[in-house]
N, CA, C and O of each residue as an XYZ file, in Angstrom:
452
protein
N      -9.695    -18.603      1.884
C      -9.292    -17.635      2.457
C      -9.189    -16.042      1.752
O      -8.383    -15.977      0.824
N      -9.783    -14.994      2.033
C      -9.607    -13.863      1.308
C      -8.893    -12.603      1.735
O      -9.454    -11.545      2.021
N      -7.643    -12.824      1.747
C      -6.600    -12.081      2.251
C      -6.454    -10.872      1.711
O      -5.799    -11.115      0.698
N      -6.673     -9.569      1.747
C      -5.970     -8.534      1.025
C      -4.342     -8.340      0.953
O      -3.543     -8.767      1.786
N      -4.085     -7.715     -0.043
C      -2.850     -7.383     -0.375
C      -1.874     -7.295      0.703
O      -0.816     -7.907      0.851
N      -2.608     -6.152      1.641
C      -1.553     -5.780      2.810
C      -1.750     -6.745      3.710
O      -0.715     -6.787      4.375
N      -2.703     -7.755      4.202
C      -2.645     -8.753      5.074
C      -1.942     -9.717      4.793
O      -1.689    -10.512      5.698
N      -1.349     -9.970      3.302
C      -0.863    -10.959      2.714
C       0.193    -10.447      2.104
O       0.307    -10.667      0.899
N       1.079     -9.745      2.712
C       2.371     -8.825      1.934
C       3.490     -9.740      1.755
O       4.572     -9.307      1.356
N       3.307    -11.014      2.029
C       4.953    -11.622      1.488
C       4.911    -12.066      0.440
O       3.916    -12.608     -0.041
N       5.975    -11.920     -0.106
C       6.559    -12.201     -1.591
C       6.507    -13.417     -1.964
O       7.525    -14.003     -1.598
N       5.661    -14.199     -2.628
C       5.745    -15.425     -3.030
C       6.993    -15.989     -3.645
O       7.426    -17.119     -3.419
N       7.660    -14.886     -4.632
C       8.822    -15.343     -5.160
C       9.990    -15.393     -4.051
O      10.718    -16.369     -3.869
N      10.041    -14.272     -3.395
C      11.189    -13.982     -2.838
C      11.309    -14.411     -1.286
O      12.431    -14.603     -0.817
N      10.051    -14.575     -0.416
C       9.862    -14.447      0.844
C       9.828    -13.386      1.764
O       9.396    -13.394      2.917
N      10.446    -12.270      0.978
C      10.803    -11.198      1.739
C       9.537    -10.150      1.950
O       8.724    -10.023      1.034
N       9.403     -9.454      3.098
C       8.080     -9.026      3.520
C       8.222     -7.491      3.045
O       9.315     -6.929      3.118
N       7.376     -7.006      2.684
C       7.098     -5.221      2.444
C       6.982     -4.496      3.602
O       7.473     -3.369      3.684
N       6.229     -5.152      4.750
C       6.293     -4.583      5.815
C       4.671     -4.000      6.084
O       3.795     -4.392      5.313
N       4.393     -3.245      6.980
C       3.112     -2.764      7.080
C       3.320     -1.124      7.444
O       4.342     -0.531      7.100
N       2.221     -0.468      8.182
C       2.584      0.603      8.000
C       2.644      1.680      7.008
O       1.847      1.783      6.076
N       3.638      2.494      7.247
C       4.075      3.212      6.429
C       4.521      2.843      5.215
O       4.003      3.398      4.246
N       5.444      1.956      5.019
C       5.914      1.423      3.838
C       4.852      0.626      3.088
O       4.746      0.649      1.862
N       4.269      0.096      3.703
C       3.298     -0.837      2.995
C       2.340      0.078      2.031
O       2.252     -0.103      0.817
N       1.524      1.249      2.874
C       0.883      2.215      2.343
C       1.455      2.974      1.231
O       0.808      3.201      0.208
N       2.705      3.386      1.421
C       3.649      4.086      0.341
C       4.106      3.230     -0.861
O       4.036      3.612     -2.029
N       4.603      1.981     -0.438
C       4.469      1.222     -1.544
C       3.599      0.932     -2.557
O       3.871      1.137     -3.740
N       2.273      0.334     -2.055
C       1.233      0.391     -2.632
C       0.763      1.466     -3.555
O       0.362      1.307     -4.708
N       0.861      2.490     -2.942
C       0.554      4.022     -3.795
C       1.866      4.154     -4.979
O       1.719      4.453     -6.164
N       2.713      3.948     -4.519
C       3.896      4.048     -5.930
C       3.508      2.910     -6.737
O       3.674      3.377     -7.864
N       3.114      1.766     -6.894
C       2.644      0.822     -7.649
C       1.344      1.025     -8.288
O       1.095      0.493     -9.370
N       0.296      1.948     -7.526
C      -0.817      2.051     -7.880
C      -1.745      0.760     -7.742
O      -2.586      0.387     -8.560
N      -1.472      0.271     -6.754
C      -2.358     -1.016     -6.295
C      -3.299     -1.042     -4.924
O      -2.736     -0.970     -3.831
N      -4.261     -1.111     -4.979
C      -5.452     -1.147     -3.708
C      -4.820     -1.995     -2.919
O      -4.256     -3.016     -3.314
N      -4.921     -1.410     -1.160
C      -4.484     -2.244      0.007
C      -5.628     -3.500     -0.249
O      -5.294     -4.682     -0.162
N      -6.750     -3.152     -0.514
C      -7.737     -4.213     -0.564
C      -8.010     -5.285     -1.813
O      -8.947     -6.068     -1.966
N      -6.779     -5.014     -2.693
C      -6.727     -6.404     -3.423
C      -6.492     -7.719     -2.578
O      -6.226     -7.703     -1.376
N      -6.604     -8.689     -3.233
C      -6.418     -9.987     -2.650
C      -5.191    -10.274     -3.234
O      -4.852     -9.765     -4.302
N      -4.331    -11.250     -2.454
C      -3.028    -11.490     -2.887
C      -3.267    -12.333     -4.023
O      -2.534    -12.185     -5.001
N      -4.117    -13.139     -4.047
C      -4.227    -14.255     -5.466
C      -4.395    -13.523     -6.740
O      -3.933    -13.941     -7.801
N      -5.200    -12.200     -6.595
C      -5.321    -11.442     -7.342
C      -4.480    -10.695     -8.091
O      -4.797    -10.259     -9.197
N      -2.992    -10.436     -7.359
C      -2.011     -9.544     -7.587
C      -0.805    -10.465     -8.566
O      -0.858    -11.651     -8.243
N      -0.239    -10.320     -9.158
C       0.563    -10.860    -10.301
C       1.822    -10.839     -9.340
O       1.969    -10.093     -8.371
N       2.606    -11.701     -9.751
C       4.208    -11.890     -8.993
C       5.165    -10.605     -9.386
O       6.197    -10.294     -8.792
N       4.671    -10.028    -10.358
C       5.399     -8.838    -11.112
C       4.974     -7.641    -10.096
O       5.786     -6.826     -9.657
N       3.587     -7.650     -9.787
C       3.235     -6.473     -8.843
C       3.847     -6.755     -7.286
O       4.188     -5.890     -6.479
N       3.873     -7.780     -7.163
C       4.463     -8.558     -5.729
C       6.007     -7.878     -5.443
O       6.390     -7.221     -4.475
N       6.602     -8.223     -6.448
C       7.984     -7.632     -6.895
C       8.074     -6.158     -6.786
O       8.761     -5.435     -6.064
N       7.321     -5.945     -7.570
C       7.451     -4.225     -7.798
C       7.206     -3.352     -6.524
O       7.796     -2.287     -6.345
N       6.191     -3.934     -5.554
C       5.791     -3.665     -4.441
C       6.906     -3.782     -3.364
O       6.948     -2.887     -2.520
N       7.807     -4.783     -3.303
C       8.585     -4.936     -2.328
C       9.856     -3.908     -2.795
O      10.352     -3.053     -2.061
N      10.224     -4.172     -4.066
C      11.227     -2.972     -4.738
C      11.052     -1.656     -4.377
O      11.990     -1.034     -3.878
N       9.840     -1.081     -4.586
C       9.238      0.424     -3.807
C       9.319      0.705     -2.575
O       9.674      1.831     -2.228
N       8.997     -0.291     -1.650
C       9.248     -0.347     -0.507
C      10.690     -0.102     -0.014
O      10.921      0.651      0.932
N      11.551     -0.694     -0.619
C      12.907     -0.721     -0.333
C      13.445      0.679     -0.540
O      14.041      1.316      0.328
N      13.109      1.219     -2.107
C      13.670      2.243     -2.605
C      13.206      3.368     -1.553
O      14.046      4.161     -1.127
N      11.828      3.435     -1.125
C      11.507      4.474     -0.226
C      12.054      4.680      1.104
O      12.213      5.718      1.744
N      12.310      3.456      1.383
C      13.178      3.104      2.655
C      14.473      3.748      2.726
O      14.776      4.387      3.732
N      15.298      3.629      1.698
C      16.342      3.890      1.248
C      16.698      5.708      1.228
O      17.723      6.292      1.578
N      15.466      6.228      0.702
C      15.333      7.633      0.279
C      15.006      8.311      1.643
O      15.366      9.463      1.888
N      14.276      7.508      2.556
C      13.852      8.079      3.932
C      15.121      8.172      4.904
O      15.118      9.017      5.800
N      16.279      7.247      4.718
C      17.281      6.915      5.390
C      18.099      8.172      4.727
O      18.702      8.953      5.463
N      18.095      8.294      3.644
C      19.326      9.418      2.807
C      18.711     11.037      3.199
O      19.377     12.019      3.528
N      17.202     10.922      3.035
C      17.165     12.448      3.440
C      16.675     12.613      4.842
O      16.582     13.750      5.305
N      16.288     11.346      5.701
C      16.018     12.044      6.881
C      14.397     12.223      6.960
O      13.986     12.554      8.072
N      13.688     12.098      6.217
C      12.297     12.310      6.177
C      11.330     11.174      5.439
O      11.595     10.828      4.288
N      10.413     10.718      6.018
C       9.700      9.841      5.324
C       9.108     10.005      4.142
O       8.966      8.969      3.493
N       8.692     11.066      3.633
C       8.123     11.388      2.286
C       6.789     10.913      2.353
O       6.597     10.286      1.311
N       5.850     10.902      3.008
C       4.595     10.391      2.840
C       3.945     11.313      2.010
O       4.025     12.540      1.971
N       3.013     10.185      1.081
C       2.326     10.232     -0.039
C       0.831     10.255      0.579
O       0.056     11.200      0.723
N       0.722      9.122      0.838
C      -0.712      8.537      1.475
C      -0.709      8.422      3.138
O      -1.668      8.841      3.786
N       0.537      7.773      3.814
C       0.197      7.305      5.022
C      -0.023      8.482      5.879
O       0.574      9.545      5.709
N      -0.729      8.309      6.629
C      -1.391      9.400      7.682
C      -1.698     10.584      7.210
O      -1.482     11.580      7.901
N      -2.347     10.699      5.747
C      -2.755     11.788      4.998
C      -4.204     11.635      4.810
O      -4.576     12.368      3.894
N      -5.159     10.959      5.333
C      -6.662     10.463      5.047
C      -7.118     12.161      5.151
O      -6.767     12.904      6.068
N      -7.896     12.520      4.093
C      -8.688     13.705      4.139
C      -8.006     14.614      3.543
O      -8.596     15.692      3.464
N      -6.553     14.556      2.910
C      -6.153     15.357      2.372
C      -5.988     14.981      0.650
O      -6.286     13.864      0.226
N      -5.516     15.989     -0.168
C      -5.664     15.518     -1.386
C      -4.342     14.585     -2.120
O      -3.174     14.932     -1.942
N      -4.590     13.762     -2.686
C      -3.724     12.632     -3.165
C      -2.510     13.490     -4.129
O      -2.898     14.186     -5.067
N      -1.113     13.378     -3.826
C      -0.200     13.968     -4.390
C       0.061     14.020     -5.839
O       0.702     14.841     -6.494
N      -0.775     12.633     -6.299
C      -0.511     12.615     -7.962
C      -1.823     12.856     -8.475
O      -1.783     13.247     -9.641
N      -2.935     12.756     -8.011
C      -4.162     12.857     -8.834
C      -5.276     13.796     -8.219
O      -6.269     14.059     -8.896
N      -5.126     14.296     -6.961
C      -5.958     15.168     -6.254
C      -7.207     14.523     -5.629
O      -8.081     15.100     -4.982
N      -7.133     13.315     -5.920
C      -8.374     12.838     -5.190
C      -8.154     12.548     -3.710
O      -7.046     12.142     -3.361
N      -9.270     12.752     -2.677
C      -8.946     12.781     -1.169
C      -8.512     11.513     -0.752
O      -9.201     10.509     -0.929
N      -7.535     11.498     -0.271
C      -6.938      9.964      0.565
C      -7.837      9.432      1.471
O      -8.450     10.204      2.208
N      -8.068      7.878      1.557
C      -8.826      7.599      2.728
C      -7.645      6.812      3.356
O      -6.472      6.552      3.089
N      -8.926      6.468      4.717
C      -8.220      5.357      5.500
C      -9.466      4.579      6.329
O     -10.557      5.053      6.645
N      -8.969      3.309      6.559
C     -10.174      2.548      7.076
C      -9.105      1.434      7.708
O      -7.958      1.159      7.358
N      -9.839      0.965      8.652
C      -9.411     -0.413      9.431
C      -9.243     -1.504      8.390
O      -9.751     -1.410      7.273
N      -8.462     -2.621      8.813
C      -8.446     -3.503      7.781
C      -7.881     -4.773      8.556
O      -6.983     -4.647      9.389
N      -8.484     -6.074      8.224
C      -7.997     -7.302      8.932
C      -8.466     -7.337     10.071
O      -9.171     -6.466     10.581
N      -8.009     -8.635     10.698
C      -8.375     -9.112     12.368
C      -8.052     -8.186     13.055
O      -8.833     -7.758     13.904
N      -6.554     -7.519     12.825
C      -6.358     -6.384     13.642
C      -6.510     -4.959     13.604
O      -5.996     -4.078     14.292
N      -7.536     -4.912     12.409
C      -8.037     -3.674     12.123
C      -7.091     -2.440     12.042
O      -7.375     -1.335     12.504
N      -6.076     -2.718     11.478
C      -4.975     -1.662     11.199
C      -5.222     -0.713     10.066
O      -5.875     -1.010      9.065
N      -4.767      0.223     10.244
C      -5.131      1.456      9.319
C      -4.645      1.196      7.912
O      -3.450      0.902      7.919
N      -5.107      1.207      6.885
C      -4.828      1.149      5.580
C      -5.400      2.443      5.205
O      -6.528      2.859      5.468
N      -4.133      3.225      4.323
C      -4.408      4.452      3.467
C      -4.113      4.251      2.106
O      -3.230      3.545      1.619
N      -5.055      5.038      1.486
C      -5.253      4.760      0.024
C      -5.802      5.920     -0.789
O      -6.533      6.751     -0.251
N      -5.495      5.991     -1.965
C      -6.329      7.183     -2.927
C      -6.905      6.144     -3.601
O      -6.246      5.199     -4.035
N      -8.339      6.276     -3.744
C      -9.158      5.782     -4.760
C      -9.030      6.183     -5.817
O      -9.609      5.421     -6.590
N      -8.478      7.163     -6.429
C      -8.516      7.685     -7.814
C      -7.247      7.062     -8.429
O      -7.233      6.913     -9.651
N      -6.183      6.686     -7.699
C      -5.067      6.247     -8.626
C      -4.455      4.936     -8.000
O      -3.353      4.537     -8.376
N      -5.171      4.286     -7.059
C      -4.648      2.815     -6.660
C      -6.034      1.853     -7.215
O      -7.152      1.810     -6.700
N      -5.578      1.188     -8.321
C      -6.674      0.339     -8.968
C      -6.790     -0.937     -7.975
O      -5.951     -1.306     -7.153
N      -8.065     -1.520     -8.270
C      -8.674     -2.762     -7.795
C      -9.674     -2.910     -6.833
O     -10.758     -2.368     -7.045
N      -9.499     -3.541     -5.829
C     -10.771     -4.000     -5.093
C     -11.060     -2.406     -4.201
O     -10.247     -1.483     -4.255
N     -12.204     -2.349     -3.510
C     -12.489     -1.324     -2.442
C     -12.825     -1.903     -1.254
O     -13.262     -3.051     -1.332
N     -12.735     -1.409     -0.181
C     -13.475     -1.892      1.158
C     -14.518     -2.409      1.232
O     -15.366     -2.152      0.378
N     -14.760     -3.209      2.169
C     -16.188     -3.990      2.053
C     -17.349     -2.744      2.439
O     -17.247     -2.010      3.422
N     -18.305     -2.701      1.571
C     -19.701     -2.305      1.955
C     -19.448     -0.732      0.931
O     -20.222      0.221      1.023
N     -18.204     -0.748     -0.017
C     -18.366      0.447     -0.880
C     -18.833     -0.176     -2.205
O     -19.071      0.543     -3.175
């Protein structure tokens, strides 16, 4: 099975889930990992970092009342970290939209690229 990081988002160590949509896109951007990376190719440390980043981002959003979007729903606009254009593409069986910056999120790329 070739599950991407986004579709296989459950932490092996803690069993906690990063979630989908906004928090997944933002957490992966924070830690610089492509949503196209396979779970088996991402170390436990990166999985833990993603969960921690998502938690921190959610807490910031609640505290400020703003989602603080860096990549989510920003396709076609410059990345706030590196200036590369943010991309969006359907992913997985449900074809949910993944948002990422090809300039600063390392790892795998979408099929066909």
